[in-house]
N, CA, C and O atoms as a GROMACS GRO file, in nm:
protein
  412
    1MET      N    1  -1.716   0.839   1.365
    1MET     CA    2  -1.617   0.740   1.411
    1MET      C    3  -1.610   0.622   1.314
    1MET      O    4  -1.501   0.576   1.279
    2ILE      N    5  -1.724   0.573   1.271
    2ILE     CA    6  -1.727   0.458   1.178
    2ILE      C    7  -1.659   0.498   1.045
    2ILE      O    8  -1.580   0.422   0.990
    3ASN      N    9  -1.690   0.617   0.995
    3ASN     CA   10  -1.630   0.661   0.869
    3ASN      C   11  -1.478   0.675   0.881
    3ASN      O   12  -1.405   0.644   0.787
    4THR      N   13  -1.432   0.723   0.996
    4THR     CA   14  -1.288   0.736   1.020
    4THR      C   15  -1.222   0.598   1.017
    4THR      O   16  -1.116   0.582   0.956
    5LEU      N   17  -1.282   0.500   1.082
    5LEU     CA   18  -1.228   0.364   1.081
    5LEU      C   19  -1.231   0.305   0.939
    5LEU      O   20  -1.137   0.238   0.898
    6LYS      N   21  -1.338   0.329   0.866
    6LYS     CA   22  -1.345   0.280   0.727
    6LYS      C   23  -1.233   0.338   0.644
    6LYS      O   24  -1.168   0.267   0.568
    7LYS      N   25  -1.209   0.470   0.658
    7LYS     CA   26  -1.101   0.534   0.581
    7LYS      C   27  -0.965   0.479   0.621
    7LYS      O   28  -0.880   0.453   0.535
    8LEU      N   29  -0.945   0.462   0.751
    8LEU     CA   30  -0.815   0.415   0.800
    8LEU      C   31  -0.783   0.277   0.747
    8LEU      O   32  -0.669   0.251   0.708
    9PHE      N   33  -0.881   0.188   0.745
    9PHE     CA   34  -0.857   0.051   0.705
    9PHE      C   35  -0.889   0.026   0.558
    9PHE      O   36  -0.880  -0.088   0.511
   10GLY      N   37  -0.926   0.130   0.485
   10GLY     CA   38  -0.948   0.113   0.342
   10GLY      C   39  -1.077   0.042   0.310
   10GLY      O   40  -1.091  -0.016   0.202
   11ILE      N   41  -1.171   0.044   0.402
   11ILE     CA   42  -1.300  -0.020   0.379
   11ILE      C   43  -1.389   0.080   0.307
   11ILE      O   44  -1.401   0.196   0.349
   12GLY      N   45  -1.450   0.038   0.204
   12GLY     CA   46  -1.534   0.129   0.128
   12GLY      C   47  -1.566   0.067  -0.007
   12GLY      O   48  -1.578  -0.055  -0.020
   13PRO      N   49  -1.580   0.152  -0.106
   13PRO     CA   50  -1.611   0.099  -0.239
   13PRO      C   51  -1.505  -0.001  -0.283
   13PRO      O   52  -1.386   0.015  -0.253
   14LYS      N   53  -1.549  -0.104  -0.354
   14LYS     CA   54  -1.461  -0.209  -0.401
   14LYS      C   55  -1.356  -0.151  -0.496
   14LYS      O   56  -1.388  -0.073  -0.586
   15VAL      N   57  -1.232  -0.190  -0.476
   15VAL     CA   58  -1.121  -0.143  -0.559
   15VAL      C   59  -1.079  -0.255  -0.652
   15VAL      O   60  -1.062  -0.369  -0.608
   16ASP      N   61  -1.062  -0.225  -0.778
   16ASP     CA   62  -1.017  -0.322  -0.876
   16ASP      C   63  -0.864  -0.313  -0.883
   16ASP      O   64  -0.808  -0.239  -0.964
   17TYR      N   65  -0.798  -0.390  -0.796
   17TYR     CA   66  -0.652  -0.384  -0.786
   17TYR      C   67  -0.583  -0.430  -0.914
   17TYR      O   68  -0.479  -0.376  -0.951
   18ALA      N   69  -0.640  -0.530  -0.980
   18ALA     CA   70  -0.579  -0.582  -1.104
   18ALA      C   71  -0.573  -0.471  -1.208
   18ALA      O   72  -0.471  -0.455  -1.276
   19THR      N   73  -0.679  -0.396  -1.223
   19THR     CA   74  -0.682  -0.286  -1.319
   19THR      C   75  -0.582  -0.178  -1.281
   19THR      O   76  -0.512  -0.125  -1.366
   20LEU      N   77  -0.576  -0.144  -1.152
   20LEU     CA   78  -0.481  -0.044  -1.106
   20LEU      C   79  -0.337  -0.084  -1.141
   20LEU      O   80  -0.258  -0.002  -1.187
   21VAL      N   81  -0.305  -0.211  -1.118
   21VAL     CA   82  -0.170  -0.261  -1.149
   21VAL      C   83  -0.144  -0.254  -1.301
   21VAL      O   84  -0.036  -0.214  -1.344
   22LYS      N   85  -0.243  -0.294  -1.380
   22LYS     CA   86  -0.227  -0.289  -1.526
   22LYS      C   87  -0.206  -0.147  -1.575
   22LYS      O   88  -0.141  -0.124  -1.676
   23GLN      N   89  -0.263  -0.051  -1.501
   23GLN     CA   90  -0.250   0.090  -1.538
   23GLN      C   91  -0.124   0.155  -1.479
   23GLN      O   92  -0.103   0.275  -1.492
   24GLY      N   93  -0.040   0.073  -1.414
   24GLY     CA   94   0.088   0.124  -1.365
   24GLY      C   95   0.097   0.157  -1.219
   24GLY      O   96   0.192   0.224  -1.177
   25ALA      N   97   0.002   0.113  -1.139
   25ALA     CA   98   0.009   0.138  -0.995
   25ALA      C   99   0.133   0.073  -0.936
   25ALA      O  100   0.176  -0.034  -0.978
   26LEU      N  101   0.189   0.140  -0.837
   26LEU     CA  102   0.306   0.091  -0.765
   26LEU      C  103   0.258   0.012  -0.643
   26LEU      O  104   0.173   0.060  -0.568
   27ILE      N  105   0.311  -0.105  -0.624
   27ILE     CA  106   0.280  -0.183  -0.503
   27ILE      C  107   0.392  -0.158  -0.404
   27ILE      O  108   0.508  -0.187  -0.430
   28LEU      N  109   0.354  -0.104  -0.288
   28LEU     CA  110   0.449  -0.068  -0.185
   28LEU      C  111   0.431  -0.162  -0.067
   28LEU      O  112   0.331  -0.155   0.004
   29ASP      N  113   0.527  -0.250  -0.047
   29ASP     CA  114   0.523  -0.348   0.063
   29ASP      C  115   0.596  -0.286   0.181
   29ASP      O  116   0.716  -0.264   0.176
   30VAL      N  117   0.522  -0.259   0.288
   30VAL     CA  118   0.580  -0.186   0.402
   30VAL      C  119   0.624  -0.276   0.517
   30VAL      O  120   0.639  -0.230   0.630
   31ARG      N  121   0.645  -0.405   0.487
   31ARG     CA  122   0.696  -0.496   0.587
   31ARG      C  123   0.848  -0.481   0.603
   31ARG      O  124   0.912  -0.412   0.524
   32SER      N  125   0.903  -0.544   0.703
   32SER     CA  126   1.048  -0.538   0.724
   32SER      C  127   1.118  -0.614   0.609
   32SER      O  128   1.057  -0.700   0.545
   33PRO      N  129   1.246  -0.583   0.585
   33PRO     CA  130   1.319  -0.654   0.480
   33PRO      C  131   1.319  -0.806   0.496
   33PRO      O  132   1.310  -0.879   0.398
   34SER      N  133   1.328  -0.853   0.620
   34SER     CA  134   1.329  -0.999   0.641
   34SER      C  135   1.194  -1.059   0.606
   34SER      O  136   1.188  -1.169   0.551
   35GLU      N  137   1.085  -0.990   0.638
   35GLU     CA  138   0.952  -1.041   0.600
   35GLU      C  139   0.938  -1.042   0.447
   35GLU      O  140   0.887  -1.138   0.389
   36TYR      N  141   0.984  -0.935   0.384
   36TYR     CA  142   0.977  -0.922   0.239
   36TYR      C  143   1.054  -1.035   0.171
   36TYR      O  144   1.007  -1.093   0.073
   37LYS      N  145   1.173  -1.068   0.223
   37LYS     CA  146   1.256  -1.173   0.166
   37LYS      C  147   1.188  -1.311   0.173
   37LYS      O  148   1.214  -1.398   0.091
   38GLN      N  149   1.100  -1.329   0.272
   38GLN     CA  150   1.032  -1.458   0.288
   38GLN      C  151   0.923  -1.478   0.183
   38GLN      O  152   0.874  -1.590   0.166
   39GLY      N  153   0.885  -1.372   0.114
   39GLY     CA  154   0.785  -1.381   0.010
   39GLY      C  155   0.721  -1.245  -0.014
   39GLY      O  156   0.695  -1.170   0.080
   40HIS      N  157   0.696  -1.213  -0.141
   40HIS     CA  158   0.636  -1.084  -0.175
   40HIS      C  159   0.576  -1.090  -0.314
   40HIS      O  160   0.599  -1.186  -0.388
   41ILE      N  161   0.501  -0.989  -0.349
   41ILE     CA  162   0.443  -0.979  -0.482
   41ILE      C  163   0.552  -0.936  -0.580
   41ILE      O  164   0.627  -0.841  -0.553
   42LYS      N  165   0.561  -1.006  -0.691
   42LYS     CA  166   0.662  -0.972  -0.792
   42LYS      C  167   0.643  -0.827  -0.836
   42LYS      O  168   0.533  -0.784  -0.871
   43GLY      N  169   0.752  -0.753  -0.833
   43GLY     CA  170   0.752  -0.613  -0.873
   43GLY      C  171   0.722  -0.515  -0.760
   43GLY      O  172   0.730  -0.393  -0.779
   44ALA      N  173   0.687  -0.568  -0.643
   44ALA     CA  174   0.658  -0.478  -0.530
   44ALA      C  175   0.787  -0.416  -0.480
   44ALA      O  176   0.894  -0.478  -0.483
   45ILE      N  177   0.775  -0.292  -0.433
   45ILE     CA  178   0.888  -0.220  -0.375
   45ILE      C  179   0.882  -0.235  -0.224
   45ILE      O  180   0.777  -0.212  -0.164
   46ASN      N  181   0.993  -0.272  -0.162
   46ASN     CA  182   0.996  -0.286  -0.017
   46ASN      C  183   1.040  -0.153   0.043
   46ASN      O  184   1.152  -0.107   0.020
   47ALA      N  185   0.950  -0.092   0.120
   47ALA     CA  186   0.976   0.033   0.190
   47ALA      C  187   0.917   0.019   0.329
   47ALA      O  188   0.802   0.058   0.352
   48PRO      N  189   0.995  -0.038   0.424
   48PRO     CA  190   0.942  -0.061   0.558
   48PRO      C  191   0.875   0.064   0.617
   48PRO      O  192   0.924   0.176   0.600
   49LEU      N  193   0.767   0.043   0.685
   49LEU     CA  194   0.690   0.154   0.742
   49LEU      C  195   0.780   0.248   0.822
   49LEU      O  196   0.765   0.370   0.813
   50ASN      N  197   0.870   0.193   0.901
   50ASN     CA  198   0.960   0.276   0.983
   50ASN      C  199   1.051   0.367   0.900
   50ASN      O  200   1.096   0.471   0.948
   51ASP      N  201   1.076   0.327   0.774
   51ASP     CA  202   1.165   0.405   0.685
   51ASP      C  203   1.090   0.469   0.570
   51ASP      O  204   1.152   0.517   0.475
   52LEU      N  205   0.959   0.469   0.577
   52LEU     CA  206   0.878   0.517   0.463
   52LEU      C  207   0.914   0.658   0.422
   52LEU      O  208   0.916   0.690   0.303
   53SER      N  209   0.943   0.744   0.518
   53SER     CA  210   0.975   0.884   0.486
   53SER      C  211   1.097   0.895   0.394
   53SER      O  212   1.107   0.990   0.318
   54LYS      N  213   1.188   0.799   0.402
   54LYS     CA  214   1.308   0.800   0.318
   54LYS      C  215   1.275   0.768   0.172
   54LYS      O  216   1.349   0.805   0.082
   55HIS      N  217   1.163   0.699   0.149
   55HIS     CA  218   1.126   0.654   0.015
   55HIS      C  219   1.026   0.746  -0.054
   55HIS      O  220   1.012   0.741  -0.176
   56ILE      N  221   0.959   0.830   0.023
   56ILE     CA  222   0.851   0.914  -0.034
   56ILE      C  223   0.898   0.999  -0.149
   56ILE      O  224   0.827   1.012  -0.248
   57SER      N  225   1.017   1.057  -0.138
   57SER     CA  226   1.066   1.144  -0.244
   57SER      C  227   1.093   1.072  -0.376
   57SER      O  228   1.105   1.136  -0.480
   58LYS      N  229   1.104   0.939  -0.371
   58LYS     CA  230   1.131   0.859  -0.490
   58LYS      C  231   1.004   0.821  -0.566
   58LYS      O  232   1.011   0.765  -0.676
   59ILE      N  233   0.888   0.852  -0.507
   59ILE     CA  234   0.761   0.814  -0.567
   59ILE      C  235   0.690   0.938  -0.621
   59ILE      O  236   0.676   1.038  -0.551
   60LYS      N  237   0.647   0.932  -0.746
   60LYS     CA  238   0.574   1.042  -0.805
   60LYS      C  239   0.435   1.050  -0.743
   60LYS      O  240   0.366   0.949  -0.731
   61LYS      N  241   0.395   1.168  -0.704
   61LYS     CA  242   0.266   1.187  -0.638
   61LYS      C  243   0.148   1.157  -0.729
   61LYS      O  244   0.037   1.134  -0.680
   62GLU      N  245   0.169   1.158  -0.861
   62GLU     CA  246   0.060   1.127  -0.955
   62GLU      C  247   0.040   0.977  -0.970
   62GLU      O  248  -0.062   0.933  -1.024
   63THR      N  249   0.135   0.899  -0.923
   63THR     CA  250   0.128   0.754  -0.938
   63THR      C  251   0.032   0.695  -0.836
   63THR      O  252   0.032   0.734  -0.719
   64ALA      N  253  -0.051   0.600  -0.884
   64ALA     CA  254  -0.137   0.526  -0.792
   64ALA      C  255  -0.049   0.433  -0.711
   64ALA      O  256   0.039   0.367  -0.766
   65VAL      N  257  -0.071   0.428  -0.580
   65VAL     CA  258   0.010   0.344  -0.490
   65VAL      C  259  -0.083   0.251  -0.413
   65VAL      O  260  -0.183   0.294  -0.355
   66ILE      N  261  -0.047   0.123  -0.414
   66ILE     CA  262  -0.119   0.024  -0.336
   66ILE      C  263  -0.025  -0.023  -0.225
   66ILE      O  264   0.082  -0.077  -0.253
   67THR      N  265  -0.064  -0.002  -0.101
   67THR     CA  266   0.019  -0.045   0.011
   67THR      C  267  -0.023  -0.185   0.055
   67THR      O  268  -0.140  -0.222   0.045
   68CYS      N  269   0.074  -0.261   0.104
   68CYS     CA  270   0.043  -0.394   0.159
   68CYS      C  271   0.144  -0.427   0.267
   68CYS      O  272   0.252  -0.368   0.274
   69CYS      N  273   0.108  -0.522   0.351
   69CYS     CA  274   0.196  -0.566   0.459
   69CYS      C  275   0.157  -0.711   0.494
   69CYS      O  276   0.117  -0.787   0.406
   70ALA      N  277   0.168  -0.748   0.619
   70ALA     CA  278   0.134  -0.884   0.660
   70ALA      C  279  -0.016  -0.900   0.688
   70ALA      O  280  -0.075  -1.002   0.654
   71SER      N  281  -0.075  -0.798   0.750
   71SER     CA  282  -0.215  -0.811   0.791
   71SER      C  283  -0.305  -0.698   0.743
   71SER      O  284  -0.426  -0.715   0.736
   72GLY      N  285  -0.248  -0.584   0.712
   72GLY     CA  286  -0.326  -0.467   0.672
   72GLY      C  287  -0.313  -0.351   0.767
   72GLY      O  288  -0.357  -0.240   0.735
   73MET      N  289  -0.255  -0.373   0.883
   73MET     CA  290  -0.239  -0.266   0.981
   73MET      C  291  -0.131  -0.165   0.940
   73MET      O  292  -0.156  -0.045   0.938
   74ARG      N  293  -0.013  -0.214   0.907
   74ARG     CA  294   0.095  -0.125   0.867
   74ARG      C  295   0.064  -0.058   0.732
   74ARG      O  296   0.101   0.057   0.710
   75SER      N  297  -0.003  -0.132   0.643
   75SER     CA  298  -0.037  -0.073   0.514
   75SER      C  299  -0.139   0.039   0.531
   75SER      O  300  -0.138   0.136   0.455
   76ALA      N  301  -0.228   0.027   0.630
   76ALA     CA  302  -0.323   0.135   0.660
   76ALA      C  303  -0.248   0.257   0.709
   76ALA      O  304  -0.281   0.370   0.672
   77SER      N  305  -0.148   0.235   0.794
   77SER     CA  306  -0.068   0.348   0.843
   77SER      C  307   0.011   0.411   0.730
   77SER      O  308   0.021   0.533   0.723
   78ALA      N  309   0.067   0.329   0.643
   78ALA     CA  310   0.142   0.381   0.528
   78ALA      C  311   0.052   0.463   0.436
   78ALA      O  312   0.093   0.567   0.386
   79LYS      N  313  -0.070   0.417   0.414
   79LYS     CA  314  -0.166   0.492   0.332
   79LYS      C  315  -0.187   0.630   0.393
   79LYS      O  316  -0.187   0.731   0.322
   80SER      N  317  -0.204   0.635   0.523
   80SER     CA  318  -0.225   0.761   0.594
   80SER      C  319  -0.104   0.854   0.578
   80SER      O  320  -0.121   0.973   0.555
   81VAL      N  321   0.016   0.799   0.590
   81VAL     CA  322   0.139   0.877   0.576
   81VAL      C  323   0.148   0.935   0.434
   81VAL      O  324   0.180   1.052   0.415
   82LEU      N  325   0.121   0.851   0.336
   82LEU     CA  326   0.129   0.898   0.196
   82LEU      C  327   0.024   1.006   0.168
   82LEU      O  328   0.054   1.106   0.103
   83LYS      N  329  -0.097   0.985   0.216
   83LYS     CA  330  -0.204   1.085   0.198
   83LYS      C  331  -0.163   1.217   0.261
   83LYS      O  332  -0.185   1.323   0.202
   84SER      N  333  -0.106   1.212   0.379
   84SER     CA  334  -0.066   1.336   0.448
   84SER      C  335   0.052   1.404   0.379
   84SER      O  336   0.082   1.520   0.408
   85ASN      N  337   0.118   1.332   0.288
   85ASN     CA  338   0.230   1.390   0.213
   85ASN      C  339   0.188   1.426   0.068
   85ASN      O  340   0.273   1.444  -0.019
   86GLY      N  341   0.059   1.436   0.045
   86GLY     CA  342   0.010   1.485  -0.083
   86GLY      C  343  -0.024   1.384  -0.189
   86GLY      O  344  -0.062   1.421  -0.300
   87PHE      N  345  -0.013   1.255  -0.158
   87PHE     CA  346  -0.051   1.153  -0.253
   87PHE      C  347  -0.204   1.141  -0.254
   87PHE      O  348  -0.267   1.139  -0.149
   88THR      N  349  -0.262   1.134  -0.374
   88THR     CA  350  -0.409   1.132  -0.382
   88THR      C  351  -0.465   0.994  -0.418
   88THR      O  352  -0.578   0.962  -0.381
   89GLN      N  353  -0.388   0.915  -0.490
   89GLN     CA  354  -0.434   0.782  -0.530
   89GLN      C  355  -0.363   0.676  -0.449
   89GLN      O  356  -0.270   0.611  -0.497
   90VAL      N  357  -0.407   0.657  -0.326
   90VAL     CA  358  -0.344   0.558  -0.238
   90VAL      C  359  -0.451   0.458  -0.194
   90VAL      O  360  -0.560   0.497  -0.153
   91TYR      N  361  -0.418   0.331  -0.202
   91TYR     CA  362  -0.512   0.225  -0.170
   91TYR      C  363  -0.446   0.127  -0.072
   91TYR      O  364  -0.331   0.088  -0.090
   92ASN      N  365  -0.520   0.089   0.031
   92ASN     CA  366  -0.468  -0.011   0.126
   92ASN      C  367  -0.506  -0.147   0.071
   92ASN      O  368  -0.622  -0.186   0.074
   93GLY      N  369  -0.406  -0.219   0.021
   93GLY     CA  370  -0.428  -0.352  -0.033
   93GLY      C  371  -0.437  -0.460   0.073
   93GLY      O  372  -0.467  -0.575   0.042
   94GLY      N  373  -0.411  -0.424   0.200
   94GLY     CA  374  -0.418  -0.522   0.309
   94GLY      C  375  -0.297  -0.613   0.309
   94GLY      O  376  -0.184  -0.570   0.284
   95SER      N  377  -0.322  -0.738   0.338
   95SER     CA  378  -0.209  -0.835   0.343
   95SER      C  379  -0.159  -0.862   0.203
   95SER      O  380  -0.237  -0.862   0.107
   96TRP      N  381  -0.030  -0.884   0.190
   96TRP     CA  382   0.028  -0.905   0.058
   96TRP      C  383  -0.026  -1.032  -0.006
   96TRP      O  384  -0.041  -1.038  -0.128
   97THR      N  385  -0.056  -1.134   0.074
   97THR     CA  386  -0.106  -1.260   0.017
   97THR      C  387  -0.248  -1.239  -0.038
   97THR      O  388  -0.284  -1.292  -0.144
   98SER      N  389  -0.328  -1.161   0.034
   98SER     CA  390  -0.463  -1.132  -0.013
   98SER      C  391  -0.458  -1.047  -0.140
   98SER      O  392  -0.530  -1.073  -0.237
   99LEU      N  393  -0.373  -0.946  -0.139
   99LEU     CA  394  -0.358  -0.860  -0.255
   99LEU      C  395  -0.312  -0.939  -0.375
   99LEU      O  396  -0.362  -0.919  -0.486
  100GLN      N  397  -0.216  -1.028  -0.354
  100GLN     CA  398  -0.164  -1.108  -0.464
  100GLN      C  399  -0.276  -1.188  -0.533
  100GLN      O  400  -0.275  -1.205  -0.655
  101SER      N  401  -0.371  -1.237  -0.455
  101SER     CA  402  -0.481  -1.314  -0.515
  101SER      C  403  -0.580  -1.226  -0.591
  101SER      O  404  -0.660  -1.276  -0.670
  102LYS      N  405  -0.575  -1.095  -0.566
  102LYS     CA  406  -0.666  -1.002  -0.633
  102LYS      C  407  -0.607  -0.945  -0.762
  102LYS      O  408  -0.679  -0.883  -0.841
  103ILE      N  409  -0.477  -0.964  -0.782
  103ILE     CA  410  -0.416  -0.910  -0.901
  103ILE      C  411  -0.372  -1.024  -0.992
  103ILE      O  412  -0.317  -0.999  -1.100
   0.00000   0.00000   0.00000
């Protein structure tokens, strides 16, 4: 149970988000368009969690993807969706403000 929760919320080995971004990782902001317009990480792609399936085909499965949202809950769900669709390098960046400070 604990390991399942750790995987869901992206808790585990420390991730170097700055290096991932420098190596070309895609930042996927899964908040609503109105939330995204209020502030976001420069270069992040807005793909609301409810519409994520519409965006999956536009993302190369070999690309590292960092998900983010307002608190980390939707980004954890997005990570799970991407993983179930064959993406192997998916990281839950948590809240966009926290992720921004790490990159």
